[in-house]
N, C-alpha and C positions, 0 to 999 in steps of 0.2 A: 909449616906443618908441627905437628901438637908434637913434642919431647914426650911418648910415654913413660918414659925411662924414667923420666925425672917427677914424676904423680906418687910415688911412693906408696904411701897410704888411703889417698882417694884416688889409684888404680881401676880398681874392679870397681868400682862405684862408678866414677866416672866412664870405661869401658860395656857398663849394663845400662846405664843410663843412657851415651848415643847410639845405643844398639836398638833400644827403644822405640827413641823421636821420628817421630811419624814428617811424611811430605809436608809443607807449607807447617812448619810447627813453629806454634807461640810459647816462647821462654821469657818466664820473669825472673827476674833475679836479683836480689835483696844484699846489697852489700856488693859493691864494682872492684874492679881490680885495682892494689893501690903502688905500686911496683912492679913496671916491666919485667919478664925473666923470673922471680920470685916463683922457680916454681914448688920446688920443695917444700919453704914455708909457706905461701898464699897459695898455692896450688893455680893463679891463673884460669878461676872459672869461666871470665869472663873473656876469655882467649877461647877458650875450648867452647861453650857456648857459640859464640860469633863465628866459629870457621865451622861448627853442622849446623848451621843457621843457615851458612850457603851452602854448603852441603844440599841442604834438604828444603832449600827456597823458603826458608823461615825465617824468623823475624827474634830477635833479644829486643827486651825493655829489663833496666838495670835502675837501681836505685841506691846513694850511696849520701851520707850527710856531710861529707865533705865535698865540696868542688872541684877539688883536686884532681877527684876520680873521674868526672865527665869531662872534662880537661882531657886528662889521661886518653880516653877513650877515643876523642878526636887527635888528641895528637900521633895514636897509634892507628888509624884511620881503620878501625874496626865498626868495616862500610855494613853488615849487618846489624848494628845494634845502637839502641838511645840509649840514652844516660837520661835519668832524672838525678837534679840534688836535691835532698829535703827527707828529710823523716821520713820512711819508710809507710808509718802506720796513717801518717797524714797525706803520703804520695796515690798510696794502691786506689784510694777511693777516685780519685782524681782521673786515672788513668782510661782511656777509651779499647778498653781490650773483650772481646766478645767472648770469648773463653781461655783457659793458658792448658796448653798442653804440659808443659815441664815448671814448677816451682820450684827456684834451690833458695831455702834459705840460707843466709849467713849475711846479716849485717848487723851484729848484735857481738865486739867481740867477748871470747869465755874467761872469764877467771874458772879456771877447773876448781879450786876452791872453794868457788862457791857461784855454781854453774845458775844456778835456780834465777836469777837477774836475765841474763842472755834466753834460756829455754822458754819462759813466759814471756818473753818479746814475738818470739819466734812463734808462739803459742797463738796469738795477737798475730801475725801476720797471716797467717796461713786462715784461722776466721773470718781476716778481712777478704781473703778470697774464693772464700768456699764457693762461691755462687760463679765462679768464675771457671773452675774443673768438674769436668766431666768423668765418662767412661775412661778408663787407659790416662788417664790424665799420671802423671809422675811428680811425687813431690821431694824434697831432699834435705837433709839438716847438717849441715857441716860440722864442724869442731866436735865431733865427740869422742869417748874412752871408756872404755870396760862397759860399757851400757850408761852410762852419766854426759852429761852435755849438754850440747843449745840444743840438742833435738829430744830433752827424756819428757817436756810436756806436750809434744806434737804425738809422740809416741803411744800416749798416754792416752790420746785422745786419740788416735787411729785406734787402737784395740780396741777402745769403746763402741768404735764404730766396725769392729771386726774387720781394719781392712789390714792385709798381713804385710810385714815389711819384709820386702826382698832382697834387701840388701842391708845389711847388722856391720856396722866397723865406724874408722870415727866418717862414712858420710853413710848416714844413714837413708833409705831410700822403700818408698812405697808406689804402689799401682794401682789406684783408685778403680777397685772391679766394676 
């Protein structure tokens, strides 16, 4: 069970995202669970997406540089999730995905004093996935404050393409028309 009360500043976005997930959803997450039970700090997105993939008969593909993250997914018995180890920018092109219903970008730790490297990295991930996104696909970027953070470059890209932001906050969310 998901302890919604512990999601804090991610709660609104996670509730909105999970309500929009279609049946047989295909979820691609960059950045994987690092510490079991760290709901307030890391948010446990991998656990949330795995749960909803089970509810919706879907599947999660998650990517992280740290091999311990893939091992953790296995130890936690996240049955609806396949974890890959490597740089997301190198792994994404090798994935055998036909489409993605939900793209969650959270692979690069943000330094809020200088968020540009993380922001640009997440834009690069988005660009690698554009061919997998279709009408109704959801894109979200974690770790934003006051409109700045990992989602800044993605937000600019979405604005250029007239894709409205549907949740603005710590997690920024867009849904493709």
